[in-house]
PDBQT receptor file of N, H, CA, C and O in Angstrom, charges set to zero:
ATOM      1  N   MET A   1       0.865  -1.244   0.088  1.00  0.00    +0.000 N 
ATOM      2  CA  MET A   1       0.015  -0.050  -0.038  1.00  0.00    +0.000 C 
ATOM      3  C   MET A   1       0.784   1.134   0.002  1.00  0.00    +0.000 C 
ATOM      4  O   MET A   1       1.629   1.229   0.893  1.00  0.00    +0.000 OA
ATOM      5  N   ASP A   2       0.620   2.150  -0.895  1.00  0.00    +0.000 N 
ATOM      6  H   ASP A   2      -0.067   2.073  -1.618  1.00  0.00    +0.000 HD
ATOM      7  CA  ASP A   2       1.396   3.399  -0.899  1.00  0.00    +0.000 C 
ATOM      8  C   ASP A   2       0.692   4.339   0.051  1.00  0.00    +0.000 C 
ATOM      9  O   ASP A   2      -0.523   4.298   0.246  1.00  0.00    +0.000 OA
ATOM     10  N   VAL A   3       1.597   5.272   0.687  1.00  0.00    +0.000 N 
ATOM     11  H   VAL A   3       2.584   5.306   0.528  1.00  0.00    +0.000 HD
ATOM     12  CA  VAL A   3       1.212   6.247   1.602  1.00  0.00    +0.000 C 
ATOM     13  C   VAL A   3       1.770   7.528   0.998  1.00  0.00    +0.000 C 
ATOM     14  O   VAL A   3       2.795   7.476   0.319  1.00  0.00    +0.000 OA
ATOM     15  N   ARG A   4       1.149   8.651   1.214  1.00  0.00    +0.000 N 
ATOM     16  H   ARG A   4       0.316   8.693   1.766  1.00  0.00    +0.000 HD
ATOM     17  CA  ARG A   4       1.656   9.863   0.977  1.00  0.00    +0.000 C 
ATOM     18  C   ARG A   4       2.266  10.611   2.038  1.00  0.00    +0.000 C 
ATOM     19  O   ARG A   4       1.693  10.672   3.126  1.00  0.00    +0.000 OA
ATOM     20  N   VAL A   5       3.436  11.223   1.834  1.00  0.00    +0.000 N 
ATOM     21  H   VAL A   5       3.902  11.173   0.951  1.00  0.00    +0.000 HD
ATOM     22  CA  VAL A   5       4.208  11.908   2.772  1.00  0.00    +0.000 C 
ATOM     23  C   VAL A   5       4.350  13.224   2.384  1.00  0.00    +0.000 C 
ATOM     24  O   VAL A   5       4.557  13.545   1.214  1.00  0.00    +0.000 OA
ATOM     25  N   VAL A   6       4.234  14.150   3.468  1.00  0.00    +0.000 N 
ATOM     26  H   VAL A   6       4.067  13.889   4.419  1.00  0.00    +0.000 HD
ATOM     27  CA  VAL A   6       4.416  15.634   3.136  1.00  0.00    +0.000 C 
ATOM     28  C   VAL A   6       5.544  16.028   3.908  1.00  0.00    +0.000 C 
ATOM     29  O   VAL A   6       5.696  15.706   5.086  1.00  0.00    +0.000 OA
ATOM     30  N   ILE A   7       6.444  16.820   3.156  1.00  0.00    +0.000 N 
ATOM     31  H   ILE A   7       6.320  17.081   2.198  1.00  0.00    +0.000 HD
ATOM     32  CA  ILE A   7       7.776  17.274   3.673  1.00  0.00    +0.000 C 
ATOM     33  C   ILE A   7       7.588  18.879   3.643  1.00  0.00    +0.000 C 
ATOM     34  O   ILE A   7       7.062  19.420   2.671  1.00  0.00    +0.000 OA
ATOM     35  N   LYS A   8       7.988  19.515   4.617  1.00  0.00    +0.000 N 
ATOM     36  H   LYS A   8       8.415  19.074   5.407  1.00  0.00    +0.000 HD
ATOM     37  CA  LYS A   8       7.815  20.926   4.561  1.00  0.00    +0.000 C 
ATOM     38  C   LYS A   8       9.426  21.276   4.792  1.00  0.00    +0.000 C 
ATOM     39  O   LYS A   8      10.128  20.830   5.700  1.00  0.00    +0.000 OA
ATOM     40  N   THR A   9       9.850  22.243   3.673  1.00  0.00    +0.000 N 
ATOM     41  H   THR A   9       9.280  22.605   2.936  1.00  0.00    +0.000 HD
ATOM     42  CA  THR A   9      11.214  22.693   3.738  1.00  0.00    +0.000 C 
ATOM     43  C   THR A   9      11.137  23.872   2.956  1.00  0.00    +0.000 C 
ATOM     44  O   THR A   9      10.075  24.228   2.446  1.00  0.00    +0.000 OA
ATOM     45  N   ASP A  10      12.355  24.595   2.812  1.00  0.00    +0.000 N 
ATOM     46  H   ASP A  10      13.218  24.306   3.227  1.00  0.00    +0.000 HD
ATOM     47  CA  ASP A  10      12.453  25.638   1.983  1.00  0.00    +0.000 C 
ATOM     48  C   ASP A  10      12.420  25.495   0.498  1.00  0.00    +0.000 C 
ATOM     49  O   ASP A  10      12.876  24.438   0.062  1.00  0.00    +0.000 OA
ATOM     50  N   LYS A  11      12.009  26.281  -0.272  1.00  0.00    +0.000 N 
ATOM     51  H   LYS A  11      11.639  27.140   0.083  1.00  0.00    +0.000 HD
ATOM     52  CA  LYS A  11      11.817  26.225  -1.647  1.00  0.00    +0.000 C 
ATOM     53  C   LYS A  11      13.295  25.788  -2.446  1.00  0.00    +0.000 C 
ATOM     54  O   LYS A  11      13.441  24.909  -3.296  1.00  0.00    +0.000 OA
ATOM     55  N   GLN A  12      14.295  26.685  -1.887  1.00  0.00    +0.000 N 
ATOM     56  H   GLN A  12      14.176  27.399  -1.196  1.00  0.00    +0.000 HD
ATOM     57  CA  GLN A  12      15.657  26.326  -2.575  1.00  0.00    +0.000 C 
ATOM     58  C   GLN A  12      16.131  24.824  -2.415  1.00  0.00    +0.000 C 
ATOM     59  O   GLN A  12      16.819  24.257  -3.263  1.00  0.00    +0.000 OA
ATOM     60  N   THR A  13      15.711  24.263  -1.291  1.00  0.00    +0.000 N 
ATOM     61  H   THR A  13      15.152  24.724  -0.601  1.00  0.00    +0.000 HD
ATOM     62  CA  THR A  13      16.201  22.816  -0.986  1.00  0.00    +0.000 C 
ATOM     63  C   THR A  13      15.347  21.864  -2.010  1.00  0.00    +0.000 C 
ATOM     64  O   THR A  13      15.920  20.911  -2.540  1.00  0.00    +0.000 OA
ATOM     65  N   ILE A  14      14.174  22.096  -2.238  1.00  0.00    +0.000 N 
ATOM     66  H   ILE A  14      13.709  22.869  -1.807  1.00  0.00    +0.000 HD
ATOM     67  CA  ILE A  14      13.367  21.299  -3.308  1.00  0.00    +0.000 C 
ATOM     68  C   ILE A  14      13.930  21.583  -4.663  1.00  0.00    +0.000 C 
ATOM     69  O   ILE A  14      14.032  20.677  -5.491  1.00  0.00    +0.000 OA
ATOM     70  N   ILE A  15      14.289  22.779  -4.913  1.00  0.00    +0.000 N 
ATOM     71  H   ILE A  15      14.207  23.515  -4.241  1.00  0.00    +0.000 HD
ATOM     72  CA  ILE A  15      14.799  23.018  -6.201  1.00  0.00    +0.000 C 
ATOM     73  C   ILE A  15      16.141  22.270  -6.419  1.00  0.00    +0.000 C 
ATOM     74  O   ILE A  15      16.318  21.646  -7.465  1.00  0.00    +0.000 OA
ATOM     75  N   THR A  16      16.987  22.316  -5.556  1.00  0.00    +0.000 N 
ATOM     76  H   THR A  16      16.843  22.823  -4.706  1.00  0.00    +0.000 HD
ATOM     77  CA  THR A  16      18.333  21.653  -5.626  1.00  0.00    +0.000 C 
ATOM     78  C   THR A  16      18.202  20.131  -5.488  1.00  0.00    +0.000 C 
ATOM     79  O   THR A  16      19.033  19.433  -6.069  1.00  0.00    +0.000 OA
ATOM     80  N   ALA A  17      17.295  19.598  -4.818  1.00  0.00    +0.000 N 
ATOM     81  H   ALA A  17      16.619  20.164  -4.347  1.00  0.00    +0.000 HD
ATOM     82  CA  ALA A  17      16.876  18.262  -4.763  1.00  0.00    +0.000 C 
ATOM     83  C   ALA A  17      16.327  17.727  -6.051  1.00  0.00    +0.000 C 
ATOM     84  O   ALA A  17      16.700  16.621  -6.443  1.00  0.00    +0.000 OA
ATOM     85  N   LYS A  18      15.449  18.455  -6.747  1.00  0.00    +0.000 N 
ATOM     86  H   LYS A  18      15.146  19.353  -6.428  1.00  0.00    +0.000 HD
ATOM     87  CA  LYS A  18      14.887  18.116  -8.005  1.00  0.00    +0.000 C 
ATOM     88  C   LYS A  18      16.059  18.013  -9.094  1.00  0.00    +0.000 C 
ATOM     89  O   LYS A  18      16.091  17.159  -9.980  1.00  0.00    +0.000 OA
ATOM     90  N   LYS A  19      16.904  18.899  -8.914  1.00  0.00    +0.000 N 
ATOM     91  H   LYS A  19      16.877  19.592  -8.194  1.00  0.00    +0.000 HD
ATOM     92  CA  LYS A  19      18.164  19.026  -9.942  1.00  0.00    +0.000 C 
ATOM     93  C   LYS A  19      19.015  17.685  -9.804  1.00  0.00    +0.000 C 
ATOM     94  O   LYS A  19      19.444  17.014 -10.743  1.00  0.00    +0.000 OA
ATOM     95  N   LEU A  20      19.159  17.454  -8.566  1.00  0.00    +0.000 N 
ATOM     96  H   LEU A  20      18.811  17.999  -7.804  1.00  0.00    +0.000 HD
ATOM     97  CA  LEU A  20      19.993  16.343  -8.221  1.00  0.00    +0.000 C 
ATOM     98  C   LEU A  20      19.276  14.876  -8.638  1.00  0.00    +0.000 C 
ATOM     99  O   LEU A  20      19.897  13.921  -9.106  1.00  0.00    +0.000 OA
ATOM    100  N   ALA A  21      18.019  14.907  -8.399  1.00  0.00    +0.000 N 
ATOM    101  H   ALA A  21      17.514  15.683  -8.020  1.00  0.00    +0.000 HD
ATOM    102  CA  ALA A  21      17.241  13.684  -8.910  1.00  0.00    +0.000 C 
ATOM    103  C   ALA A  21      17.168  13.552 -10.485  1.00  0.00    +0.000 C 
ATOM    104  O   ALA A  21      17.243  12.475 -11.077  1.00  0.00    +0.000 OA
ATOM    105  N   ARG A  22      17.017  14.754 -11.070  1.00  0.00    +0.000 N 
ATOM    106  H   ARG A  22      16.957  15.629 -10.589  1.00  0.00    +0.000 HD
ATOM    107  CA  ARG A  22      17.106  14.729 -12.612  1.00  0.00    +0.000 C 
ATOM    108  C   ARG A  22      18.405  14.420 -13.069  1.00  0.00    +0.000 C 
ATOM    109  O   ARG A  22      18.468  13.844 -14.155  1.00  0.00    +0.000 OA
ATOM    110  N   LYS A  23      19.552  14.703 -12.419  1.00  0.00    +0.000 N 
ATOM    111  H   LYS A  23      19.501  15.171 -11.537  1.00  0.00    +0.000 HD
ATOM    112  CA  LYS A  23      20.918  14.124 -12.931  1.00  0.00    +0.000 C 
ATOM    113  C   LYS A  23      21.019  12.663 -12.726  1.00  0.00    +0.000 C 
ATOM    114  O   LYS A  23      21.670  11.987 -13.524  1.00  0.00    +0.000 OA
ATOM    115  N   LYS A  24      20.398  12.108 -11.674  1.00  0.00    +0.000 N 
ATOM    116  H   LYS A  24      19.869  12.657 -11.026  1.00  0.00    +0.000 HD
ATOM    117  CA  LYS A  24      20.377  10.793 -11.384  1.00  0.00    +0.000 C 
ATOM    118  C   LYS A  24      19.421   9.994 -12.208  1.00  0.00    +0.000 C 
ATOM    119  O   LYS A  24      19.342   8.774 -12.061  1.00  0.00    +0.000 OA
ATOM    120  N   ASN A  25      18.676  10.661 -13.089  1.00  0.00    +0.000 N 
ATOM    121  H   ASN A  25      18.740  11.652 -13.209  1.00  0.00    +0.000 HD
ATOM    122  CA  ASN A  25      17.604  10.180 -13.991  1.00  0.00    +0.000 C 
ATOM    123  C   ASN A  25      16.563   9.523 -13.303  1.00  0.00    +0.000 C 
ATOM    124  O   ASN A  25      16.136   8.442 -13.711  1.00  0.00    +0.000 OA
ATOM    125  N   THR A  26      16.075  10.125 -12.208  1.00  0.00    +0.000 N 
ATOM    126  H   THR A  26      16.421  11.002 -11.876  1.00  0.00    +0.000 HD
ATOM    127  CA  THR A  26      14.890   9.544 -11.434  1.00  0.00    +0.000 C 
ATOM    128  C   THR A  26      14.143  10.839 -10.960  1.00  0.00    +0.000 C 
ATOM    129  O   THR A  26      14.532  11.988 -11.168  1.00  0.00    +0.000 OA
ATOM    130  N   SER A  27      12.955  10.451 -10.258  1.00  0.00    +0.000 N 
ATOM    131  H   SER A  27      12.639   9.517 -10.089  1.00  0.00    +0.000 HD
ATOM    132  CA  SER A  27      12.161  11.488  -9.655  1.00  0.00    +0.000 C 
ATOM    133  C   SER A  27      12.567  11.802  -8.396  1.00  0.00    +0.000 C 
ATOM    134  O   SER A  27      13.317  11.035  -7.791  1.00  0.00    +0.000 OA
ATOM    135  N   LEU A  28      12.110  13.007  -7.821  1.00  0.00    +0.000 N 
ATOM    136  H   LEU A  28      11.502  13.631  -8.312  1.00  0.00    +0.000 HD
ATOM    137  CA  LEU A  28      12.271  13.333  -6.415  1.00  0.00    +0.000 C 
ATOM    138  C   LEU A  28      11.649  12.286  -5.341  1.00  0.00    +0.000 C 
ATOM    139  O   LEU A  28      12.177  11.933  -4.286  1.00  0.00    +0.000 OA
ATOM    140  N   SER A  29      10.453  11.894  -5.846  1.00  0.00    +0.000 N 
ATOM    141  H   SER A  29      10.024  12.180  -6.702  1.00  0.00    +0.000 HD
ATOM    142  CA  SER A  29       9.730  10.938  -5.067  1.00  0.00    +0.000 C 
ATOM    143  C   SER A  29      10.580   9.455  -4.800  1.00  0.00    +0.000 C 
ATOM    144  O   SER A  29      10.719   8.879  -3.721  1.00  0.00    +0.000 OA
ATOM    145  N   LYS A  30      11.043   9.084  -6.011  1.00  0.00    +0.000 N 
ATOM    146  H   LYS A  30      10.929   9.553  -6.887  1.00  0.00    +0.000 HD
ATOM    147  CA  LYS A  30      11.767   7.782  -6.116  1.00  0.00    +0.000 C 
ATOM    148  C   LYS A  30      13.122   7.765  -5.403  1.00  0.00    +0.000 C 
ATOM    149  O   LYS A  30      13.579   6.770  -4.839  1.00  0.00    +0.000 OA
ATOM    150  N   MET A  31      13.746   9.007  -5.484  1.00  0.00    +0.000 N 
ATOM    151  H   MET A  31      13.375   9.815  -5.942  1.00  0.00    +0.000 HD
ATOM    152  CA  MET A  31      14.936   9.314  -4.694  1.00  0.00    +0.000 C 
ATOM    153  C   MET A  31      14.729   9.227  -3.204  1.00  0.00    +0.000 C 
ATOM    154  O   MET A  31      15.455   8.504  -2.523  1.00  0.00    +0.000 OA
ATOM    155  N   PHE A  32      13.745   9.954  -2.675  1.00  0.00    +0.000 N 
ATOM    156  H   PHE A  32      13.155  10.541  -3.229  1.00  0.00    +0.000 HD
ATOM    157  CA  PHE A  32      13.483  10.021  -1.415  1.00  0.00    +0.000 C 
ATOM    158  C   PHE A  32      12.987   8.616  -0.832  1.00  0.00    +0.000 C 
ATOM    159  O   PHE A  32      13.266   8.285   0.321  1.00  0.00    +0.000 OA
ATOM    160  N   GLU A  33      12.214   7.784  -1.716  1.00  0.00    +0.000 N 
ATOM    161  H   GLU A  33      11.987   8.052  -2.652  1.00  0.00    +0.000 HD
ATOM    162  CA  GLU A  33      11.708   6.542  -1.165  1.00  0.00    +0.000 C 
ATOM    163  C   GLU A  33      12.879   5.670  -1.005  1.00  0.00    +0.000 C 
ATOM    164  O   GLU A  33      12.992   4.937  -0.022  1.00  0.00    +0.000 OA
ATOM    165  N   ALA A  34      13.809   5.732  -2.004  1.00  0.00    +0.000 N 
ATOM    166  H   ALA A  34      13.718   6.327  -2.802  1.00  0.00    +0.000 HD
ATOM    167  CA  ALA A  34      15.199   4.942  -1.787  1.00  0.00    +0.000 C 
ATOM    168  C   ALA A  34      15.848   5.329  -0.582  1.00  0.00    +0.000 C 
ATOM    169  O   ALA A  34      16.315   4.452   0.144  1.00  0.00    +0.000 OA
ATOM    170  N   TYR A  35      15.942   6.599  -0.260  1.00  0.00    +0.000 N 
ATOM    171  H   TYR A  35      15.562   7.312  -0.849  1.00  0.00    +0.000 HD
ATOM    172  CA  TYR A  35      16.821   7.117   0.967  1.00  0.00    +0.000 C 
ATOM    173  C   TYR A  35      15.948   6.392   2.200  1.00  0.00    +0.000 C 
ATOM    174  O   TYR A  35      16.548   5.676   3.002  1.00  0.00    +0.000 OA
ATOM    175  N   LEU A  36      14.636   6.588   2.304  1.00  0.00    +0.000 N 
ATOM    176  H   LEU A  36      14.149   7.170   1.652  1.00  0.00    +0.000 HD
ATOM    177  CA  LEU A  36      14.021   6.114   3.447  1.00  0.00    +0.000 C 
ATOM    178  C   LEU A  36      14.252   4.635   3.702  1.00  0.00    +0.000 C 
ATOM    179  O   LEU A  36      14.503   4.185   4.820  1.00  0.00    +0.000 OA
ATOM    180  N   LYS A  37      14.135   3.794   2.423  1.00  0.00    +0.000 N 
ATOM    181  H   LYS A  37      13.931   4.160   1.515  1.00  0.00    +0.000 HD
ATOM    182  CA  LYS A  37      14.254   2.386   2.529  1.00  0.00    +0.000 C 
ATOM    183  C   LYS A  37      15.587   2.163   3.050  1.00  0.00    +0.000 C 
ATOM    184  O   LYS A  37      15.701   1.465   4.057  1.00  0.00    +0.000 OA
ATOM    185  N   ASP A  38      16.708   2.712   2.445  1.00  0.00    +0.000 N 
ATOM    186  H   ASP A  38      16.615   3.280   1.627  1.00  0.00    +0.000 HD
ATOM    187  CA  ASP A  38      18.028   2.483   3.056  1.00  0.00    +0.000 C 
ATOM    188  C   ASP A  38      18.198   2.873   4.601  1.00  0.00    +0.000 C 
ATOM    189  O   ASP A  38      18.876   2.169   5.350  1.00  0.00    +0.000 OA
ATOM    190  N   LEU A  39      17.590   3.957   5.007  1.00  0.00    +0.000 N 
ATOM    191  H   LEU A  39      17.040   4.529   4.399  1.00  0.00    +0.000 HD
ATOM    192  CA  LEU A  39      17.633   4.360   6.427  1.00  0.00    +0.000 C 
ATOM    193  C   LEU A  39      17.033   3.492   7.289  1.00  0.00    +0.000 C 
ATOM    194  O   LEU A  39      17.492   3.299   8.415  1.00  0.00    +0.000 OA
ATOM    195  N   VAL A  40      15.840   2.829   6.791  1.00  0.00    +0.000 N 
ATOM    196  H   VAL A  40      15.467   2.986   5.877  1.00  0.00    +0.000 HD
ATOM    197  CA  VAL A  40      15.096   1.823   7.491  1.00  0.00    +0.000 C 
ATOM    198  C   VAL A  40      15.919   0.378   7.557  1.00  0.00    +0.000 C 
ATOM    199  O   VAL A  40      15.923  -0.313   8.576  1.00  0.00    +0.000 OA
ATOM    200  N   GLU A  41      16.516   0.067   6.509  1.00  0.00    +0.000 N 
ATOM    201  H   GLU A  41      16.513   0.628   5.681  1.00  0.00    +0.000 HD
ATOM    202  CA  GLU A  41      17.385  -1.095   6.446  1.00  0.00    +0.000 C 
ATOM    203  C   GLU A  41      18.699  -0.914   7.004  1.00  0.00    +0.000 C 
ATOM    204  O   GLU A  41      19.524  -1.822   6.904  1.00  0.00    +0.000 OA
ATOM    205  N   GLY A  42      18.972   0.149   7.572  1.00  0.00    +0.000 N 
ATOM    206  H   GLY A  42      18.303   0.887   7.653  1.00  0.00    +0.000 HD
ATOM    207  CA  GLY A  42      20.335   0.464   8.182  1.00  0.00    +0.000 C 
ATOM    208  C   GLY A  42      21.466   0.655   7.294  1.00  0.00    +0.000 C 
ATOM    209  O   GLY A  42      22.597   0.564   7.773  1.00  0.00    +0.000 OA
ATOM    210  N   LYS A  43      21.310   0.906   6.076  1.00  0.00    +0.000 N 
ATOM    211  H   LYS A  43      20.392   0.980   5.687  1.00  0.00    +0.000 HD
ATOM    212  CA  LYS A  43      22.232   1.165   5.052  1.00  0.00    +0.000 C 
ATOM    213  C   LYS A  43      22.880   2.483   5.075  1.00  0.00    +0.000 C 
ATOM    214  O   LYS A  43      23.999   2.694   4.607  1.00  0.00    +0.000 OA
ATOM    215  N   THR A  44      22.110   3.383   5.655  1.00  0.00    +0.000 N 
ATOM    216  H   THR A  44      21.202   3.211   6.036  1.00  0.00    +0.000 HD
ATOM    217  CA  THR A  44      22.515   4.812   5.815  1.00  0.00    +0.000 C 
ATOM    218  C   THR A  44      22.161   5.344   7.161  1.00  0.00    +0.000 C 
ATOM    219  O   THR A  44      21.354   4.768   7.889  1.00  0.00    +0.000 OA
ATOM    220  N   GLU A  45      22.797   6.496   7.502  1.00  0.00    +0.000 N 
ATOM    221  H   GLU A  45      23.454   6.964   6.911  1.00  0.00    +0.000 HD
ATOM    222  CA  GLU A  45      22.471   7.015   8.739  1.00  0.00    +0.000 C 
ATOM    223  C   GLU A  45      21.597   8.460   8.496  1.00  0.00    +0.000 C 
ATOM    224  O   GLU A  45      21.721   9.232   7.546  1.00  0.00    +0.000 OA
ATOM    225  N   LEU A  46      20.779   8.563   9.526  1.00  0.00    +0.000 N 
ATOM    226  H   LEU A  46      20.679   7.935  10.298  1.00  0.00    +0.000 HD
ATOM    227  CA  LEU A  46      19.951   9.828   9.665  1.00  0.00    +0.000 C 
ATOM    228  C   LEU A  46      20.985  11.037   9.911  1.00  0.00    +0.000 C 
ATOM    229  O   LEU A  46      21.660  11.078  10.939  1.00  0.00    +0.000 OA
ATOM    230  N   ILE A  47      21.068  11.997   8.928  1.00  0.00    +0.000 N 
ATOM    231  H   ILE A  47      20.520  11.964   8.093  1.00  0.00    +0.000 HD
ATOM    232  CA  ILE A  47      21.698  13.160   9.135  1.00  0.00    +0.000 C 
ATOM    233  C   ILE A  47      20.938  14.373   9.411  1.00  0.00    +0.000 C 
ATOM    234  O   ILE A  47      20.306  14.808   8.449  1.00  0.00    +0.000 OA
ATOM    235  N   ILE A  48      20.843  15.126  10.694  1.00  0.00    +0.000 N 
ATOM    236  H   ILE A  48      21.356  14.772  11.476  1.00  0.00    +0.000 HD
ATOM    237  CA  ILE A  48      20.116  16.055  10.817  1.00  0.00    +0.000 C 
ATOM    238  C   ILE A  48      21.064  17.392  11.015  1.00  0.00    +0.000 C 
ATOM    239  O   ILE A  48      21.878  17.466  11.935  1.00  0.00    +0.000 OA
ATOM    240  N   CYS A  49      20.879  18.356  10.118  1.00  0.00    +0.000 N 
ATOM    241  H   CYS A  49      20.218  18.295   9.370  1.00  0.00    +0.000 HD
ATOM    242  CA  CYS A  49      21.707  19.588  10.074  1.00  0.00    +0.000 C 
ATOM    243  C   CYS A  49      20.978  20.735  10.981  1.00  0.00    +0.000 C 
ATOM    244  O   CYS A  49      19.869  21.118  10.608  1.00  0.00    +0.000 OA
ATOM    245  N   PRO A  50      21.483  21.227  12.008  1.00  0.00    +0.000 N 
ATOM    246  CA  PRO A  50      20.943  22.048  12.826  1.00  0.00    +0.000 C 
ATOM    247  C   PRO A  50      20.981  23.449  12.071  1.00  0.00    +0.000 C 
ATOM    248  O   PRO A  50      21.928  23.728  11.336  1.00  0.00    +0.000 OA
ATOM    249  N   LYS A  51      19.935  24.303  12.278  1.00  0.00    +0.000 N 
ATOM    250  H   LYS A  51      19.166  24.077  12.875  1.00  0.00    +0.000 HD
ATOM    251  CA  LYS A  51      19.868  25.688  11.620  1.00  0.00    +0.000 C 
ATOM    252  C   LYS A  51      20.396  26.655  12.458  1.00  0.00    +0.000 C 
ATOM    253  O   LYS A  51      20.427  27.832  12.099  1.00  0.00    +0.000 OA
TER     254      LYS A  51
């Protein structure tokens, strides 16, 4: 079952992320889905940058 996730961030972050996804020949949604999957499976660490 697919679930919708809403992310609130600044516009420039989204623009930059979309450019990165385009360079990787994928969508931002697929890129984020892969990141979440890797995070859950312990293949990557959660990085939180303080503002």
